[in-house]
C-alpha positions as CSV (number, residue, x, y, z in Angstrom):
1,M,51.7,187.7,110.3
2,K,54.5,185.2,109.7
3,T,57.4,184.3,112.0
4,H,60.6,182.6,110.7
5,W,61.2,179.5,112.8
6,K,64.7,180.5,113.6
7,K,63.4,183.6,115.4
8,L,61.6,181.4,117.9
9,R,64.3,178.7,118.2
10,D,67.5,180.8,117.9
11,S,68.0,183.7,120.2
12,S,71.4,184.2,118.7
13,E,73.4,187.2,119.4
14,Y,74.4,187.2,115.8
15,F,72.6,188.5,112.8
16,G,71.3,185.7,110.5
17,A,69.5,185.3,107.2
18,H,66.3,184.8,109.1
19,D,66.5,188.4,110.2
20,L,66.0,189.5,106.6
21,Y,62.4,188.2,106.3
22,D,59.5,190.5,107.1
23,S,56.3,189.5,108.9
24,E,54.7,188.5,105.6
25,G,57.6,186.1,104.7
26,N,59.2,188.4,102.1
27,K,62.9,188.7,101.8
28,F,64.5,192.1,102.0
29,D,67.9,193.8,101.8
30,M,69.4,195.8,104.6
31,N,72.2,198.3,104.7
32,V,74.5,197.8,107.6
33,T,77.6,199.7,108.6
34,I,80.8,198.0,109.9
35,R,82.1,199.3,113.2
36,R,85.0,196.9,113.5
37,V,86.1,193.3,112.5
38,S,87.7,190.9,114.9
39,K,88.2,187.2,115.6
40,K,86.0,185.6,118.3
41,N,85.1,182.1,119.4
42,V,81.5,181.3,118.6
43,K,79.6,178.3,120.0
44,N,78.4,175.8,117.4
45,T,75.1,174.0,117.7
46,D,77.0,171.0,119.2
47,G,78.4,173.2,121.9
48,T,82.0,173.3,120.6
49,D,83.8,176.6,120.1
50,E,84.9,177.7,116.6
51,P,87.0,180.8,115.9
52,C,85.1,183.1,113.5
53,M,85.5,186.5,111.9
54,I,82.9,188.8,113.4
55,A,81.9,192.2,112.0
56,E,80.4,194.4,114.8
57,M,77.9,196.6,113.2
58,V,76.8,200.2,114.0
59,N,73.1,199.5,113.2
60,S,72.5,195.7,113.7
61,K,73.6,192.7,115.7
62,P,77.1,191.4,114.9
63,I,77.5,189.3,111.7
64,I,79.7,186.2,111.3
65,I,81.6,186.8,108.1
66,N,82.5,183.8,106.1
67,A,85.2,183.6,103.3
68,T,82.7,184.4,100.5
69,N,81.5,187.5,102.3
70,S,85.1,188.5,103.3
71,K,86.1,188.5,99.7
72,T,83.1,190.7,98.7
73,I,83.9,193.2,101.5
74,A,87.6,193.3,100.6
75,S,86.6,194.0,97.0
76,L,84.1,196.7,97.9
77,S,86.5,198.4,100.3
78,K,89.4,198.0,97.9
79,S,91.4,196.6,100.9
80,A,92.3,193.2,102.2
81,F,92.8,194.7,105.6
82,V,89.9,194.4,108.1
83,E,90.9,197.7,109.8
84,D,90.0,199.5,106.5
85,W,86.5,198.0,106.6
86,A,85.4,200.1,109.6
87,G,82.8,202.7,108.6
88,L,81.9,200.9,105.3
89,T,78.2,200.5,104.7
90,I,77.3,197.3,102.9
91,T,74.0,195.7,101.7
92,V,73.2,192.3,103.1
93,Y,70.5,190.0,101.7
94,P,69.3,186.4,102.3
95,E,70.1,183.8,99.7
96,R,69.3,180.1,99.5
97,I,72.6,178.2,99.1
98,R,73.8,174.6,99.1
99,A,76.0,173.9,102.1
100,F,76.8,171.0,104.3
101,G,74.8,168.7,101.9
102,E,71.6,170.6,102.2
103,F,70.0,173.9,101.1
104,V,70.2,176.6,103.8
105,D,69.5,180.4,104.1
106,A,72.7,182.4,104.2
107,I,73.6,186.1,104.4
108,R,75.2,187.4,101.3
109,I,76.6,190.9,100.4
110,R,75.6,192.8,97.3
111,K,78.6,193.5,95.1
112,V,77.6,197.2,94.8
113,L,78.0,199.7,97.6
114,P,74.9,201.6,98.8
115,P,75.3,205.4,99.5
116,Q,77.9,205.8,102.1
117,L,76.4,208.0,104.9
118,P,78.4,209.5,107.7
119,I,78.1,208.0,111.2
120,L,76.3,210.2,113.7
121,N,77.1,209.7,117.4
122,P,77.9,211.9,120.4
123,E,81.5,212.2,119.2
124,S,80.4,213.5,115.8
125,P,80.7,217.2,114.9
126,K,77.0,217.2,113.8
127,W,75.7,215.7,117.1
128,A,74.9,219.0,118.7
129,E,72.8,220.0,115.6
130,A,71.0,216.6,115.8
131,V,70.3,217.2,119.5
132,K,68.8,220.6,118.8
133,Y,66.8,219.3,115.9
134,C,65.3,216.5,117.9
135,K,64.7,218.7,121.0
136,D,62.8,221.2,118.9
137,A,60.8,218.5,117.0
138,T,57.1,218.0,117.8
139,D,57.4,214.3,116.7
140,K,60.8,213.0,117.8
141,A,60.3,209.6,116.1
142,K,59.8,211.3,112.8
143,A,62.8,213.6,113.4
144,I,65.0,210.5,114.1
145,Q,63.6,208.8,111.0
146,T,64.5,211.9,108.9
147,T,68.0,212.0,110.5
148,R,68.6,208.4,109.5
149,K,68.1,209.4,105.8
150,S,71.3,211.5,106.1
151,Y,73.3,209.6,108.8
152,I,74.1,206.2,110.1
153,L,72.6,206.2,113.6
154,S,72.8,203.3,116.0
155,D,69.7,202.2,117.9
156,E,71.5,203.2,121.1
157,D,72.2,206.7,119.9
158,A,68.6,207.0,118.5
159,K,67.3,206.3,122.0
160,K,69.6,209.1,123.4
161,L,68.0,211.5,121.0
162,M,64.5,210.2,121.7
163,N,64.9,210.7,125.4
164,L,66.0,214.4,125.2
């Protein structure tokens, strides 16, 4: 088993490229769904604050969105307005780039949209069906895994279904 060094050093509340390596050291893509985008002050490694664009995600930690990724999301959503990005599922992947005079791992966004699944949460019309399905299932974990093939389900809402 391999552990990316940033996972030991950096207990960041933000999603990073290091989160896209498996335990064997292989890179992988991940589909994430944007809940909302806003501006927030983020602490730099030197302790200073920097205003950044943050995408809160339905199914991962928040992601700091740089200009390159902002342009890609705007193109994919066909809108320059961040309010229109809510509910959009994008595919993130790690890429080695040259920045700040060195090569670093960065999050990039595929320029093709993955299948756009509906979000399932307690406010969704299909929530009651999901509750019944999970209550009746002999293997709740498998039922939740099956549900995630058809819906975007946050970890928090998956726990609600698991604890029925």
